[in-house]
N, C-alpha and C positions, 0 to 999 in steps of 0.2 A: 638539584636532582633528588637528594635525600629528602628535602622538604616536600617535594612533589609526591614522592613515594609514600611518605607518612600521611599526607592529606588524602591520597587515594585510598589507603588502607582504612583510615578513620571513617571516611564517607561510606565505604563499602560495608564496614561493620555496623554503622548506624542504620544504613538502608536495610540490612538483614534483620536488625532488631525491630525496626518499625514496620516491616512488611506485613506481619500478622495484624497489626493495628489498623493500618491505612486501608487494608482490603475490606475492613468492616465499615468503612465510611463511604459516603457518596461524594458529592461535589467538594466537601472540605478536604477530601483525600488529595485532590488535584492541587489545592493550595498548599497543603503540607509538602507535596512533592516539589512544587515550585520553590518553596522556601529552602528545602534541602538542596536543590540544584544551585540556587544563588548563594547559599552558604559555601558551597564548594568553590564557586567562582571567586568569592571574596577572599578565600584562603590562598588563592594562587599568588605566587610571589610577584607576578607581573600584572596583577589586576585581572579584569575580565579578559578571557582568552577566546580566540576563535575555535570553534569545534570543527574538526575535519574528519575525513574518512579515507581509508586506504584507497588510492586510485582516483579520488575525487578531490576537487578543491573548490573553494568559494571564489567568486570574483575578487581579484586583488590580493589573494593569499596564495602561498605556496602549498604544495602537497605535504601531507604528514610525513615526516622523516621515516624511512624504513626501519622497522623494529620498535617504533614508539607505540606502546600499547596502553598508554595512560588513558583513563576515561572508562565509561560504562557502556555496555553493549545493549542495543535495542534490536530485537529480532522481529521481522515481519514476514508473513507467508500467506498464501491463499490460492485461489483459483478463479478463473473466469469460465463459466459454462457456455460453450459456443452455441449459437442459435441453431435450432433444428426446425425446418419448415413443416415437419410432420410427414405422414404417409397416407392421409385420407384422400383417396382419388375418386371415390364415388363411381368406380368403374370406368373412369375416363382415362384413356391412354395419353391424351394431350396433357391432362392435369398431372399425370404421373411424371411425364417428361419435364414439365415445368418445375415440380418439386425437386426432382433429381438435379436439374440444372441450377436451381437456387442453392441447393446443398453444396454443390461443388463451387459455386461462386462465393459462398460464405467462407468456405475453407481457404480458397485461394486469396480472397481479400484479406482475411485475418492474418494469414502467413506473410503476405506482403507488408502489412502494416507493422507487424512485429519485427520484421527484418529491417524496417526503416528506423527503428529506435536507435539512438546513439550508443556507441560502444562505451563512451564515457560521457556522463551528464553532469550538469551543474548541480550543486547541493540544494535539496535532497534528491538523490538520483532515482530516475525511472529509466533504466538502461537495458540494452538488449540481452545481456548475459543473465539478467534476473528471470527471464521468461523462457519457457519451453512447452512444447506440446507434441503429442504423438502424430505420426503421419496418418492421413485420412484412410489409408488402406490397411489399418490394423483393427479390424472389427471386434476382436476379443476384448480390447480395452477402450473401444470407442462405441459403446452401445448407444445408438441414436445421436449422441453428441460427443464432441471432443472436449476434453478438459485442457484448458490452458493454465498451467501452474507456474507459480513464481515464488521467490523467496529472496531475502537479503538480510545480512547482518550489518547493521549501521551503528555508527558511534553517536550515542546520545541524541537521537533524532526526536525524542519525545516532544520537545517544545517547539518543533517545526513540523509536527505530525499533520496539521491541517494543510501545510504547504505541500507535503508529499501526497496527501489525498487529492488535492487540487490537480496535481500532475497526473495522478492515476485516473481521475475522472476525465481529464482531457484525452487520455488514451481510450477510455471506454467510448467516448464520442466517435472514435475512429473505427471501432470494431462492431461486429454483429454478435450479440450475446443474449442470454436469457437470465443469467444470474452471475453476480460477482461477489466474492467474499474475501475480506482481509482480516487476518488475525494478527494482533500486535502484542508482543511481549516487551513492554517498555522497561527502560532502565530505572525510571522514576514513577511512572503512572500505572504500573501493573499491566495485567492482561486485558485487552480490549478487543471488540469485534465490530466490524462494519459490513453492511450488506446492501447491495444495489439490485433492483429488478426493473426492467422496462415496464412501461404502462401496459395494462391488459389490452388496450386498444392496439398497441403496436404488435403484440403477440398474435392477436386475432388477424391482423392484416398479413403477418408473416405466414400463418397457416392458410391464408387465402391465396398465397402465391405472390404477395406484394413485398418486395425487398426494398427497404428505405432506411436512411440513417436513424439512429436512436437520438432523440433530442430531449427526452424527458424520462424520468424514472422515479421510483420510490427509494428512499434511503433510510436505513435503520442503523442506529449507533448505540453502543453501550455507554457512550459519554453524552451527556446532555449537549444538544447542538449549540447552545449559547456558549457553554464551556469549551466545546471543540473549536469554535471560531477563534478562541484566544490562543490556540496552539499554532501560532504563526511566528515567523522570524521577527516581525515587527510588532508583535503583540505580547511577548513574554514579560515585558516590564509591568504588565497589569496584574501579575500574580502578587499576592500579598498575604 
């Protein structure tokens, strides 16, 4: 126990000292973070250890014992901007009713999909309690579109970040939206940002009254996409 506490304190101090330096680096910064992470694992008295999170467990592992706070925190948060069909009616009452009907359909559909998320999810989690949105009849805070906001404090998810983003993108395929943003404050890789937008063709069809699933989008990342693909649970060994 004492050895583990000392290791945690040393790694935390080293991380703080290096933080200013690695924020000035590009891709090499990720490799430095990876080396630091594996140095911490190698100092563990029991060799490489499974990383776990309160309330969640990996397949074949037990939940983290209550009160065990060893490890580093990774924090992610963001929002999904719900799709809005628009208000251009060209003086047509029929078109106005179509747009209003699509607006309510979008809200009901998204609410149902969020409610279907699991209360507890396999690691890394995308679970129901992470997400919230205001009711549709709150116009003061729902100007044209509702914000679906989310946040989570996770234990050292940095090197499984692409796994989490994969699960988040699977959720995006189930929703109607116009923009999604994730901010990630990592334990080892610093602050990152990711943004998704449906294709302009999908947005044009939406404003024409056509409601259909989103199957394609643009994706912007503060991490090079090749580097980001290495942030998977089965790819961390590639860091050197």
